[in-house]
KEKE-3310 file (N, C-alpha, C; in steps of 0.2 Angstrom, whole numbers, plus 5000, padded with zeros to 4 digits):
npx = (4910:4922:4934:4932:4928:4945:4951:4943:4952:4962:4962:4956:4970:4977:4971:4972:4985:4989:4979:4986:4996:4991:4990:4999:5004:5016:5018:5021:5028:5022:5009:5005:5004:4992:4979:4980:4975:4962:4955:4953:4948:4934:4930:4928:4916:4906:4904:4903:4887:4884:4881:4872:4863:4863:4868:4881:4899:4905:4918:4932:4931:4941:4940:4943:4954:4960:4953:4956:4969:4970:4960:4970:4964:4961:4953:4945:4933:4928:4925:4916:4905:4902:4898:4887:4880:4878:4869:4857:4857:4853:4839:4832:4818:4820:4832:4839:4835:4838:4850:4851:4850:4859:4867:4876:4889:4891:4896:4904:4915:4921:4921:4934:4943:4944:4948:4958:4969:4966:4975:4989:4990:4993:5007:5014:5012:5020:5031:5034:5046:5065:5062:5065:5072:5063:5053:5049:5045:5033:5025:5019:5020:5007:5001:4998:4992:4976:4975:4973:4964:4953:4950:4953:4940:4935:4937:4940:4924:4911:4899:4880:4868:4862:4874:4885:4895:4906:4919:4931:4933:4942:4940:4929:4909:4903:4888:4890:4896:4893:4878:4883:4902:4897:4894:4905:4912:4913:4909:4922:4928:4919:4928:4940:4938:4937:4944:4955:4956:4963:4974:4977:4976:4988:4998:4998:5004:5016:5024:5023:5031:5044:5060:5066:5080:5085:5092:5097:5113:5123:5116:5112:5125:5128:5121:5123:5136:5131:5126:5137:5144:5137:5133:5149:5151:5147:5150:5166:5162:5156:5169:5180:5172:5173:5190:5189:5180:5190:5200:5196:5194:5206:5210:5208:5210:5223:5222:5217:5223:5236:5229:5229:5244:5246:5241:5246:5257:5258:5251:5265:5274:5269:5271:5284)
npy = (5136:5135:5131:5119:5113:5115:5106:5096:5094:5090:5080:5071:5070:5067:5053:5046:5043:5034:5024:5020:5016:5005:4998:4994:5003:5016:5028:5041:5054:5055:5049:5047:5058:5059:5052:5061:5072:5068:5062:5074:5085:5075:5075:5088:5094:5082:5089:5102:5099:5096:5107:5115:5108:5109:5104:5098:5099:5084:5071:5057:5042:5040:5025:5018:5016:5004:4995:4992:4988:4978:4969:4968:4972:4980:4981:4992:4989:4982:4994:5001:4990:4994:5008:5008:4999:5005:5016:5010:5005:5021:5023:5013:5011:5002:4993:5000:5003:4992:4990:4999:4994:4983:4979:4991:4987:4981:4986:4999:4987:4983:4997:5005:4996:5001:5014:5013:5010:5019:5024:5020:5020:5033:5036:5031:5036:5049:5044:5041:5051:5053:5063:5076:5090:5097:5093:5084:5093:5102:5091:5087:5099:5102:5089:5093:5104:5099:5088:5092:5100:5092:5086:5097:5105:5114:5126:5136:5130:5142:5144:5145:5156:5161:5155:5160:5168:5161:5165:5158:5156:5159:5170:5180:5184:5198:5210:5221:5220:5219:5212:5204:5206:5197:5183:5180:5178:5166:5158:5158:5150:5140:5133:5136:5123:5113:5100:5094:5102:5112:5105:5102:5115:5119:5111:5118:5130:5130:5124:5131:5143:5138:5138:5127:5125:5124:5110:5098:5094:5088:5077:5070:5069:5059:5048:5043:5038:5028:5018:5015:5009:4997:4991:4989:4977:4967:4967:4963:4950:4945:4947:4937:4926:4920:4921:4910:4899:4900:4895:4884:4879:4877:4868:4857:4855:4851:4837:4835:4831:4825:4813:4810:4808:4798:4786:4786:4782:4770:4765:4764:4758:4743:4741:4741)
npz = (4893:4882:4887:4892:4881:4876:4885:4885:4873:4874:4881:4872:4861:4871:4874:4864:4860:4869:4866:4852:4860:4865:4855:4850:4840:4834:4841:4836:4823:4806:4804:4820:4819:4809:4816:4827:4825:4816:4828:4835:4826:4824:4839:4839:4830:4832:4843:4835:4832:4844:4850:4846:4848:4861:4872:4884:4879:4868:4870:4870:4877:4894:4896:4886:4883:4896:4890:4879:4882:4891:4882:4871:4860:4846:4836:4824:4817:4828:4837:4830:4830:4845:4846:4841:4847:4857:4855:4849:4865:4869:4863:4862:4875:4885:4886:4891:4902:4908:4907:4919:4929:4934:4947:4958:4964:4956:4942:4949:4956:4942:4936:4942:4943:4929:4929:4934:4925:4917:4923:4925:4911:4908:4914:4908:4893:4900:4903:4890:4885:4889:4909:4915:4924:4923:4917:4927:4936:4930:4928:4945:4950:4940:4945:4957:4959:4952:4959:4971:4971:4968:4982:4989:4988:4994:4994:4980:4977:4969:4973:4978:4983:4995:4997:4994:4999:5007:5016:5013:4999:4986:4977:4986:4986:4983:4986:4979:4968:4950:4939:4929:4933:4942:4935:4928:4938:4945:4934:4931:4945:4945:4934:4938:4947:4943:4944:4934:4925:4930:4933:4918:4912:4924:4918:4904:4904:4909:4906:4894:4899:4904:4901:4892:4889:4904:4912:4920:4917:4920:4929:4916:4912:4924:4924:4912:4913:4925:4914:4905:4916:4921:4906:4906:4915:4908:4896:4900:4904:4889:4886:4893:4892:4877:4877:4884:4877:4865:4871:4873:4865:4855:4864:4863:4849:4851:4860:4850:4836:4843:4848:4832:4829:4837:4834:4820:4823:4830:4818:4810:4816:4817:4804:4803)
capx = (4913:4926:4937:4926:4932:4951:4948:4941:4955:4969:4961:4958:4978:4981:4970:4974:4990:4988:4977:4990:5000:4990:4986:5005:5006:5019:5015:5026:5029:5016:5002:5002:4998:4986:4976:4978:4971:4957:4953:4952:4942:4930:4926:4924:4910:4902:4906:4898:4884:4880:4879:4867:4854:4862:4871:4888:4907:4907:4925:4935:4932:4947:4938:4945:4963:4959:4950:4961:4974:4967:4959:4969:4958:4961:4949:4938:4924:4924:4920:4910:4899:4900:4897:4880:4874:4878:4864:4852:4855:4852:4837:4828:4818:4817:4837:4842:4831:4840:4856:4854:4847:4865:4873:4881:4897:4896:4899:4910:4920:4924:4925:4937:4948:4947:4951:4966:4971:4972:4984:4995:4994:4994:5012:5016:5012:5023:5041:5039:5055:5065:5060:5072:5069:5059:5046:5045:5044:5029:5021:5022:5013:4999:4994:4996:4984:4973:4971:4970:4957:4949:4951:4945:4934:4927:4943:4931:4914:4905:4889:4875:4861:4869:4881:4890:4894:4909:4921:4935:4933:4947:4935:4922:4906:4901:4886:4888:4898:4887:4878:4891:4904:4897:4894:4912:4915:4904:4912:4930:4929:4919:4931:4948:4936:4938:4956:4954:4956:4966:4979:4979:4977:4993:5005:5000:5005:5023:5026:5026:5034:5050:5065:5066:5089:5086:5090:5102:5117:5125:5111:5112:5132:5127:5115:5129:5142:5128:5125:5144:5147:5133:5137:5156:5154:5144:5158:5171:5159:5159:5175:5184:5168:5177:5194:5187:5181:5196:5207:5194:5195:5213:5215:5200:5210:5230:5220:5215:5233:5240:5228:5230:5250:5246:5238:5250:5264:5255:5253:5272:5276:5263:5270:5289)
capy = (5126:5136:5129:5111:5109:5115:5101:5088:5089:5089:5073:5068:5070:5060:5046:5044:5042:5031:5018:5019:5009:5001:4996:4991:5008:5019:5036:5046:5053:5056:5046:5048:5067:5061:5048:5064:5076:5062:5061:5080:5084:5070:5080:5095:5089:5079:5094:5109:5099:5093:5112:5112:5104:5114:5100:5101:5095:5076:5070:5053:5039:5037:5020:5014:5013:5003:4991:4991:4987:4971:4964:4971:4974:4989:4982:4999:4986:4981:5000:5005:4987:4998:5010:5002:4994:5013:5021:5005:5007:5026:5022:5009:5012:4995:4992:5007:5002:4983:4992:5005:4988:4980:4983:4997:4986:4978:4994:5001:4986:4988:5007:5005:4991:5002:5018:5013:5002:5026:5030:5019:5021:5041:5035:5026:5040:5053:5038:5038:5054:5054:5065:5079:5090:5102:5088:5082:5100:5101:5082:5087:5106:5100:5087:5095:5105:5093:5082:5098:5105:5087:5083:5101:5108:5121:5130:5137:5131:5146:5144:5148:5159:5163:5149:5161:5173:5160:5167:5154:5159:5166:5176:5180:5187:5207:5210:5227:5216:5219:5203:5204:5202:5189:5175:5179:5175:5159:5153:5155:5148:5132:5129:5131:5121:5104:5094:5092:5106:5116:5104:5105:5124:5124:5109:5119:5137:5132:5120:5139:5148:5135:5138:5118:5122:5124:5105:5093:5091:5084:5069:5066:5062:5055:5043:5039:5033:5022:5014:5012:5002:4995:4990:4984:4970:4961:4966:4960:4943:4943:4945:4932:4919:4919:4918:4901:4898:4898:4890:4876:4874:4875:4865:4852:4854:4850:4830:4829:4831:4821:4805:4807:4807:4791:4785:4787:4783:4765:4761:4762:4752:4735:4743:4740)
capz = (4888:4880:4895:4894:4874:4878:4890:4881:4864:4880:4882:4865:4861:4877:4874:4856:4860:4874:4860:4852:4863:4867:4849:4849:4835:4834:4847:4833:4819:4802:4809:4823:4820:4806:4823:4833:4819:4814:4832:4836:4821:4823:4841:4836:4822:4835:4851:4833:4833:4850:4854:4839:4853:4869:4876:4885:4870:4869:4871:4870:4883:4893:4899:4880:4885:4898:4889:4874:4884:4891:4876:4867:4852:4846:4829:4819:4817:4834:4841:4825:4833:4852:4843:4832:4852:4866:4850:4852:4872:4868:4860:4868:4885:4890:4886:4896:4907:4910:4910:4924:4934:4936:4955:4959:4965:4949:4940:4951:4951:4932:4934:4948:4938:4921:4927:4936:4917:4912:4926:4921:4905:4908:4915:4902:4892:4903:4903:4880:4882:4897:4913:4917:4928:4918:4916:4931:4939:4928:4931:4950:4951:4938:4950:4965:4959:4952:4966:4978:4971:4970:4987:4993:4984:4995:4990:4972:4975:4972:4979:4977:4987:5003:5001:4987:5005:5009:5020:5013:4992:4984:4973:4988:4983:4985:4984:4977:4962:4944:4938:4924:4934:4944:4934:4926:4944:4946:4932:4931:4950:4942:4931:4944:4953:4939:4944:4928:4920:4932:4931:4912:4914:4925:4914:4900:4906:4915:4899:4888:4901:4908:4896:4889:4887:4906:4910:4923:4911:4927:4931:4909:4913:4930:4920:4906:4919:4926:4909:4904:4922:4918:4902:4908:4916:4902:4893:4903:4902:4886:4883:4895:4888:4869:4880:4885:4871:4860:4874:4874:4856:4855:4869:4860:4843:4852:4859:4840:4833:4850:4848:4826:4831:4843:4827:4816:4829:4832:4813:4810:4823:4813:4797:4803)
cpx = (4919:4931:4937:4931:4941:4953:4951:4950:4961:4968:4958:4965:4981:4978:4970:4978:4991:4985:4982:4998:4999:4989:4991:5008:5009:5018:5020:5025:5021:5011:5002:4999:4991:4983:4973:4975:4964:4953:4947:4944:4934:4925:4924:4919:4905:4899:4897:4893:4879:4875:4873:4861:4856:4864:4877:4892:4906:4914:4926:4934:4939:4948:4941:4948:4963:4955:4953:4967:4973:4965:4963:4967:4960:4957:4946:4932:4922:4920:4916:4905:4897:4895:4888:4876:4872:4871:4858:4852:4852:4845:4830:4828:4822:4825:4841:4841:4834:4847:4857:4852:4853:4866:4878:4890:4899:4901:4905:4917:4924:4923:4932:4943:4952:4952:4961:4971:4971:4978:4986:4997:4996:5003:5015:5018:5021:5032:5041:5046:5059:5064:5063:5070:5064:5053:5044:5044:5035:5022:5020:5017:5006:4997:4991:4991:4978:4969:4968:4966:4951:4949:4950:4945:4929:4933:4941:4928:4914:4898:4882:4869:4863:4875:4888:4895:4901:4914:4929:4936:4937:4946:4929:4916:4906:4896:4884:4890:4891:4886:4882:4896:4905:4897:4900:4915:4917:4906:4919:4931:4929:4924:4937:4945:4936:4943:4957:4958:4960:4974:4980:4983:4988:4998:5005:5006:5013:5027:5030:5031:5043:5053:5067:5076:5090:5084:5098:5107:5120:5123:5113:5120:5132:5124:5119:5131:5137:5128:5132:5145:5143:5134:5148:5159:5153:5147:5162:5171:5160:5164:5178:5179:5170:5185:5195:5188:5184:5200:5201:5194:5202:5217:5211:5207:5219:5225:5219:5221:5236:5238:5229:5239:5250:5244:5244:5257:5263:5254:5262:5273:5274:5268:5279:5292)
cpy = (5129:5131:5122:5108:5112:5110:5096:5087:5088:5082:5068:5065:5064:5053:5043:5040:5035:5022:5017:5013:5004:4993:4993:4994:5012:5028:5044:5044:5057:5054:5045:5055:5067:5056:5055:5070:5072:5063:5069:5083:5080:5073:5086:5094:5086:5085:5103:5105:5097:5100:5114:5110:5105:5108:5100:5096:5087:5077:5063:5051:5035:5029:5015:5010:5007:4999:4987:4988:4978:4965:4961:4968:4978:4987:4992:4993:4983:4990:5003:4997:4990:5002:5009:5002:5000:5015:5014:5005:5014:5028:5020:5009:5006:4991:4996:5005:4995:4987:4994:4998:4982:4984:4987:4994:4979:4982:4998:4996:4986:4989:5007:5004:4995:5010:5019:5010:5010:5027:5024:5019:5032:5041:5034:5031:5048:5048:5037:5044:5051:5061:5070:5083:5096:5098:5086:5088:5099:5097:5086:5093:5104:5095:5086:5096:5103:5093:5086:5102:5100:5085:5090:5107:5115:5127:5137:5135:5137:5148:5146:5153:5163:5159:5154:5166:5168:5162:5163:5153:5162:5170:5175:5182:5191:5210:5215:5227:5218:5213:5200:5200:5197:5184:5176:5176:5168:5154:5150:5151:5140:5129:5130:5128:5114:5106:5094:5096:5112:5113:5104:5109:5125:5120:5112:5126:5135:5126:5126:5144:5146:5136:5129:5120:5122:5113:5101:5092:5082:5079:5068:5064:5057:5045:5036:5036:5026:5016:5014:5009:4998:4990:4985:4981:4964:4962:4962:4952:4941:4942:4940:4926:4917:4918:4911:4896:4894:4894:4884:4872:4874:4867:4855:4849:4851:4840:4830:4827:4825:4814:4803:4805:4800:4785:4783:4782:4772:4762:4761:4758:4743:4738:4739:4732)
cpz = (4884:4882:4893:4887:4874:4883:4887:4878:4866:4877:4876:4864:4865:4873:4865:4856:4864:4873:4858:4852:4866:4863:4847:4840:4838:4839:4842:4828:4816:4803:4812:4822:4815:4810:4828:4828:4819:4822:4837:4834:4821:4833:4841:4830:4826:4840:4843:4835:4843:4855:4851:4844:4859:4872:4876:4877:4872:4868:4871:4876:4886:4893:4894:4879:4887:4896:4883:4877:4887:4889:4870:4857:4851:4838:4830:4819:4826:4840:4836:4831:4843:4851:4840:4843:4857:4859:4851:4858:4874:4868:4863:4874:4887:4890:4891:4902:4910:4909:4916:4932:4937:4941:4952:4962:4960:4945:4944:4952:4946:4933:4938:4944:4932:4924:4931:4930:4916:4920:4923:4915:4905:4911:4912:4897:4891:4903:4894:4883:4891:4898:4915:4923:4929:4919:4923:4937:4936:4927:4939:4952:4948:4946:4955:4966:4958:4956:4968:4976:4971:4979:4994:4989:4984:4993:4986:4973:4974:4974:4974:4981:4988:5002:4997:4993:5010:5010:5017:5007:4992:4980:4976:4985:4984:4983:4980:4969:4956:4943:4931:4926:4941:4941:4927:4932:4943:4940:4929:4938:4949:4937:4933:4948:4949:4940:4936:4924:4923:4932:4924:4911:4917:4921:4907:4898:4909:4910:4893:4895:4906:4903:4897:4888:4898:4909:4912:4919:4914:4931:4922:4912:4917:4924:4914:4908:4922:4922:4907:4907:4923:4913:4900:4908:4914:4897:4893:4901:4896:4882:4886:4894:4882:4873:4879:4881:4867:4865:4873:4867:4855:4862:4867:4853:4845:4855:4855:4842:4836:4849:4837:4827:4832:4836:4823:4821:4829:4826:4809:4813:4820:4808:4800:4806)
residu = (UNK:UNK:UNK:UNK:UNK:UNK:UNK:UNK:UNK:UNK:UNK:UNK:UNK:UNK:UNK:UNK:UNK:UNK:UNK:UNK:UNK:UNK:UNK:UNK:UNK:UNK:UNK:UNK:UNK:UNK:UNK:UNK:UNK:UNK:UNK:UNK:UNK:UNK:UNK:UNK:UNK:UNK:UNK:UNK:UNK:UNK:UNK:UNK:UNK:UNK:UNK:UNK:UNK:UNK:UNK:UNK:UNK:UNK:UNK:UNK:UNK:UNK:UNK:UNK:UNK:UNK:UNK:UNK:UNK:UNK:UNK:UNK:UNK:UNK:UNK:UNK:UNK:UNK:UNK:UNK:UNK:UNK:UNK:UNK:UNK:UNK:UNK:UNK:UNK:UNK:UNK:UNK:UNK:UNK:UNK:UNK:UNK:UNK:UNK:UNK:UNK:UNK:UNK:UNK:UNK:UNK:UNK:UNK:UNK:UNK:UNK:UNK:UNK:UNK:UNK:UNK:UNK:UNK:UNK:UNK:UNK:UNK:UNK:UNK:UNK:UNK:UNK:UNK:UNK:UNK:UNK:UNK:UNK:UNK:UNK:UNK:UNK:UNK:UNK:UNK:UNK:UNK:UNK:UNK:UNK:UNK:UNK:UNK:UNK:UNK:UNK:UNK:UNK:UNK:UNK:UNK:UNK:UNK:UNK:UNK:UNK:UNK:UNK:UNK:UNK:UNK:UNK:UNK:UNK:UNK:UNK:UNK:UNK:UNK:UNK:UNK:UNK:UNK:UNK:UNK:UNK:UNK:UNK:UNK:UNK:UNK:UNK:UNK:UNK:UNK:UNK:UNK:UNK:UNK:UNK:UNK:UNK:UNK:UNK:UNK:UNK:UNK:UNK:UNK:UNK:UNK:UNK:UNK:UNK:UNK:UNK:UNK:UNK:UNK:UNK:UNK:UNK:UNK:UNK:UNK:UNK:UNK:UNK:UNK:UNK:UNK:UNK:UNK:UNK:UNK:UNK:UNK:UNK:UNK:UNK:UNK:UNK:UNK:UNK:UNK:UNK:UNK:UNK:UNK:UNK:UNK:UNK:UNK:UNK:UNK:UNK:UNK:UNK:UNK:UNK:UNK:UNK:UNK:UNK:UNK:UNK:UNK:UNK:UNK:UNK:UNK:UNK:UNK:UNK:UNK:UNK:UNK)
# end
């Protein structure tokens, strides 16, 4: 449960940040820290009461980020209304049965699109700051282990009964091990077999052990050079445009002066 709550805390941090971005709020600063603290505190209180009721830890729903991004509705009143109706749906059995009667293809299509929006929100979170070699490696390693565990779950599946003696496990079952050690083995393998857990833990560990100073300065210089090269034609174009505008103004002024001179000359001739 401790592993699960650690992962839900990280999920809450990402969900709050993604919701801020979708709500056009600044995902940094003191206000951002207060929102994250509020979300974590809400999860902690809800999880405390959930533990008293012998239920798993609670967590925020990432699907809400996709809904907020699509509808642009991040009002707290809408959240309160949704919470009320969800409570009603959970208490009234008839309404719950009506929700369950919705075809799987309808729910599947909606959820597929929402989870795709979650992926896009996660990519936006990664792109908030400059992605250097260090960040690139951490993201790639965590995604590799997370996606790899999802694709090959048998690698860390503890098994039950006769299935516990599978030879392809990284920690196979031993009939001579104690019950406590076997319970620890099963719990650890279940944790490793959870994609989001192994991916999150990998990212945390790599972020702690990889020095921040190992940043490719050459890459930064190259990017700055590219920016300067992109700005140089623009500056040249602006300079040329200014010169052309000044030349046009001078030509217009000279034409006006010439017309005035012709008018003065014609007036002198008439007076003469």
